DRENDO-1510 file (C-alpha; in Angstrom, 1 decimal, always signed):
<recs>
REC; n; res; u; v; w
REC; 1; MET; +110.0; +141.6; +55.7 .
REC; 2; GLN; +108.1; +140.3; +52.6 .
REC; 3; ALA; +111.4; +140.6; +50.7 .
REC; 4; ASN; +113.2; +138.5; +53.0 .
REC; 5; MET; +110.5; +135.7; +53.2 .
REC; 6; LYS; +110.8; +136.0; +49.4 .
REC; 7; GLN; +114.8; +135.7; +49.3 .
REC; 8; LEU; +114.2; +132.6; +51.8 .
REC; 9; ILE; +111.9; +130.7; +49.5 .
REC; 10; LEU; +114.4; +131.5; +46.6 .
REC; 11; ILE; +117.3; +130.1; +48.2 .
REC; 12; LEU; +115.3; +127.3; +49.5 .
REC; 13; THR; +114.1; +126.0; +46.1 .
REC; 14; ILE; +117.6; +126.4; +44.5 .
REC; 15; ALA; +119.1; +124.4; +47.3 .
REC; 16; LEU; +116.3; +121.9; +46.8 .
REC; 17; GLY; +117.0; +121.7; +43.0 .
REC; 18; LEU; +120.6; +121.2; +43.9 .
REC; 19; PHE; +120.0; +118.5; +46.2 .
REC; 20; THR; +117.7; +116.9; +43.7 .
REC; 21; ALA; +120.1; +117.3; +40.7 .
REC; 22; CYS; +123.0; +115.5; +42.9 .
REC; 23; ASN; +120.9; +112.3; +44.3 .
REC; 24; ASN; +118.8; +111.6; +41.3 .
REC; 25; SER; +119.3; +107.9; +39.7 .
REC; 26; THR; +119.2; +106.9; +36.3 .
REC; 27; THR; +119.8; +104.0; +34.0 .
REC; 28; LYS; +123.2; +102.2; +34.0 .
REC; 29; ALA; +123.7; +102.8; +30.2 .
REC; 30; GLU; +123.6; +106.5; +31.0 .
REC; 31; ASN; +126.6; +106.1; +32.9 .
REC; 32; GLU; +128.8; +103.6; +31.3 .
REC; 33; THR; +131.7; +106.1; +30.9 .
REC; 34; ASP; +132.0; +106.8; +34.8 .
REC; 35; LYS; +133.3; +103.5; +36.4 .
REC; 36; VAL; +134.7; +103.3; +40.1 .
REC; 37; GLU; +138.2; +104.3; +39.7 .
REC; 38; THR; +140.8; +103.5; +42.2 .
REC; 39; THR; +144.5; +104.7; +41.9 .
REC; 40; THR; +146.2; +101.4; +43.6 .
REC; 41; PRO; +144.7; +97.8; +44.7 .
REC; 42; VAL; +147.2; +97.4; +47.4 .
REC; 43; ALA; +147.0; +100.3; +50.2 .
REC; 44; LYS; +149.5; +100.8; +53.0 .
REC; 45; GLN; +148.5; +100.5; +56.6 .
REC; 46; ASN; +148.9; +104.3; +57.2 .
REC; 47; ARG; +147.4; +105.9; +54.3 .
REC; 48; LEU; +145.3; +108.8; +53.1 .
REC; 49; GLU; +142.0; +107.7; +51.2 .
REC; 50; VAL; +140.3; +110.3; +49.3 .
REC; 51; TYR; +136.6; +109.5; +48.2 .
REC; 52; CYS; +134.7; +111.2; +45.6 .
REC; 53; PHE; +131.2; +109.4; +45.8 .
REC; 54; HIS; +128.3; +110.5; +43.4 .
REC; 55; GLY; +125.1; +109.3; +42.4 .
REC; 56; THR; +124.3; +107.7; +38.9 .
REC; 57; ARG; +123.0; +111.0; +37.5 .
REC; 58; GLN; +125.0; +114.3; +38.1 .
REC; 59; CYS; +125.0; +117.7; +37.9 .
REC; 60; GLU; +127.9; +120.0; +36.7 .
REC; 61; THR; +129.3; +120.7; +40.0 .
REC; 62; CYS; +129.4; +117.2; +40.8 .
REC; 63; LYS; +131.5; +116.5; +37.9 .
REC; 64; ASN; +133.8; +119.3; +38.5 .
REC; 65; MET; +134.3; +118.0; +42.1 .
REC; 66; LYS; +135.6; +114.8; +40.9 .
REC; 67; ALA; +137.6; +116.3; +38.0 .
REC; 68; ASN; +139.1; +118.9; +40.3 .
REC; 69; THR; +140.1; +116.7; +42.8 .
REC; 70; LYS; +141.8; +114.1; +40.3 .
REC; 71; THR; +143.8; +117.0; +38.9 .
REC; 72; ALA; +145.0; +118.2; +42.3 .
REC; 73; LEU; +146.0; +114.6; +43.4 .
REC; 74; ASP; +147.8; +113.8; +40.0 .
REC; 75; LYS; +149.6; +117.5; +40.1 .
REC; 76; TYR; +150.8; +117.7; +43.7 .
REC; 77; PHE; +150.5; +114.0; +45.1 .
REC; 78; ALA; +151.5; +111.7; +42.0 .
REC; 79; SER; +154.5; +110.3; +44.1 .
REC; 80; GLN; +152.0; +109.2; +47.0 .
REC; 81; LEU; +149.5; +107.9; +44.9 .
REC; 82; LYS; +152.3; +105.4; +43.2 .
REC; 83; ASP; +153.5; +104.6; +46.7 .
REC; 84; SER; +150.2; +104.2; +48.0 .
REC; 85; SER; +150.5; +106.6; +50.8 .
REC; 86; ILE; +147.3; +108.4; +49.1 .
REC; 87; VAL; +144.4; +106.2; +47.5 .
REC; 88; PHE; +142.0; +108.1; +45.5 .
REC; 89; SER; +138.7; +106.5; +44.3 .
REC; 90; ILE; +135.4; +107.5; +42.6 .
REC; 91; ILE; +132.5; +105.7; +44.0 .
REC; 92; ASP; +128.9; +105.3; +42.2 .
REC; 93; VAL; +126.8; +105.4; +45.5 .
REC; 94; ASP; +123.6; +103.8; +43.5 .
REC; 95; ASP; +126.0; +101.0; +42.2 .
REC; 96; GLU; +125.0; +97.8; +44.5 .
REC; 97; LYS; +128.6; +96.8; +44.8 .
REC; 98; ASN; +129.1; +100.3; +46.6 .
REC; 99; VAL; +126.4; +99.7; +49.1 .
REC; 100; LYS; +129.0; +98.9; +52.2 .
REC; 101; LEU; +131.2; +101.4; +51.4 .
REC; 102; ALA; +128.8; +104.2; +50.9 .
REC; 103; GLU; +127.0; +103.0; +54.2 .
REC; 104; LYS; +130.4; +103.3; +56.3 .
REC; 105; PHE; +131.1; +106.8; +55.3 .
REC; 106; GLN; +127.1; +107.7; +55.2 .
REC; 107; ALA; +127.2; +108.5; +51.5 .
REC; 108; THR; +123.8; +108.9; +49.8 .
REC; 109; GLY; +124.9; +111.0; +46.8 .
REC; 110; THR; +127.6; +113.2; +46.2 .
REC; 111; ALA; +130.5; +113.9; +48.7 .
REC; 112; LEU; +134.0; +114.2; +49.2 .
REC; 113; MET; +135.6; +112.4; +51.9 .
REC; 114; ILE; +138.8; +111.6; +53.2 .
REC; 115; ASN; +139.9; +108.7; +55.6 .
REC; 116; LYS; +143.1; +109.1; +57.5 .
REC; 117; VAL; +143.8; +105.6; +58.2 .
REC; 118; VAL; +146.7; +105.2; +60.9 .
REC; 119; ASN; +147.7; +101.8; +62.5 .
REC; 120; GLY; +144.5; +100.5; +60.7 .
REC; 121; LYS; +142.3; +102.8; +62.6 .
REC; 122; ASP; +139.7; +105.1; +60.2 .
REC; 123; SER; +139.4; +109.0; +61.1 .
REC; 124; ILE; +136.8; +109.9; +58.6 .
REC; 125; ILE; +136.5; +113.7; +57.6 .
REC; 126; ASP; +133.8; +115.3; +55.0 .
REC; 127; TRP; +134.7; +117.7; +52.8 .
REC; 128; SER; +131.6; +118.0; +51.2 .
REC; 129; ASP; +130.8; +121.7; +52.0 .
REC; 130; PHE; +134.2; +122.5; +50.8 .
REC; 131; ALA; +133.7; +120.8; +47.6 .
REC; 132; PHE; +130.1; +121.8; +46.5 .
REC; 133; GLU; +131.4; +125.5; +47.6 .
REC; 134; LYS; +134.5; +125.7; +45.3 .
REC; 135; ALA; +133.8; +123.1; +42.6 .
REC; 136; ASN; +133.1; +125.3; +40.0 .
REC; 137; ASP; +136.2; +127.3; +40.2 .
REC; 138; ASN; +138.9; +124.9; +38.9 .
REC; 139; GLU; +141.9; +127.1; +40.3 .
REC; 140; VAL; +140.5; +127.9; +43.7 .
REC; 141; PHE; +139.3; +124.3; +44.4 .
REC; 142; ILE; +142.5; +122.9; +43.5 .
REC; 143; SER; +144.9; +125.0; +45.4 .
REC; 144; GLU; +142.9; +124.9; +48.5 .
REC; 145; LEU; +142.6; +121.1; +48.0 .
REC; 146; LYS; +146.4; +120.9; +48.0 .
REC; 147; THR; +146.5; +122.6; +51.2 .
REC; 148; MET; +143.9; +120.5; +53.0 .
REC; 149; ILE; +145.4; +117.0; +51.8 .
REC; 150; ASP; +149.1; +118.7; +53.0 .
REC; 151; ALA; +147.5; +119.3; +56.5 .
REC; 152; ALA; +145.7; +116.1; +56.6 .
REC; 153; LEU; +149.3; +114.2; +55.8 .
REC; 154; LYS; +150.7; +115.5; +58.8 .
</recs>
């Protein structure tokens, strides 16, 4: 019983550390290379929006989530990105200009979200659990994300 309690405390400590690392803020100077990135300025009425939200300060898992998402989209969905049926954005939730968008998605730190827009109506799905679980295995993340996006496009 005492061993189970120690394991529980260890797991909670690790989870708290990961959460803290993914949601800390730092100065804007530390984040100069990470700008908001959107694949297209004009979006179709029916589209799949893919958002990688992050705080200014990011852990390795957060960085991998963004990189692997971009890789999957560029590799498997280049034509959809080009014709705006898929729109990809990387959003810093700590940047004041992104407050309304972050609130819409209830993103306060690192998150992977999609919004399937059909006839102008939003359908937001949170894929953050998947992203955190698989982000550090590039091959698995990219493959599974492709499958998830294929399903969302149907």
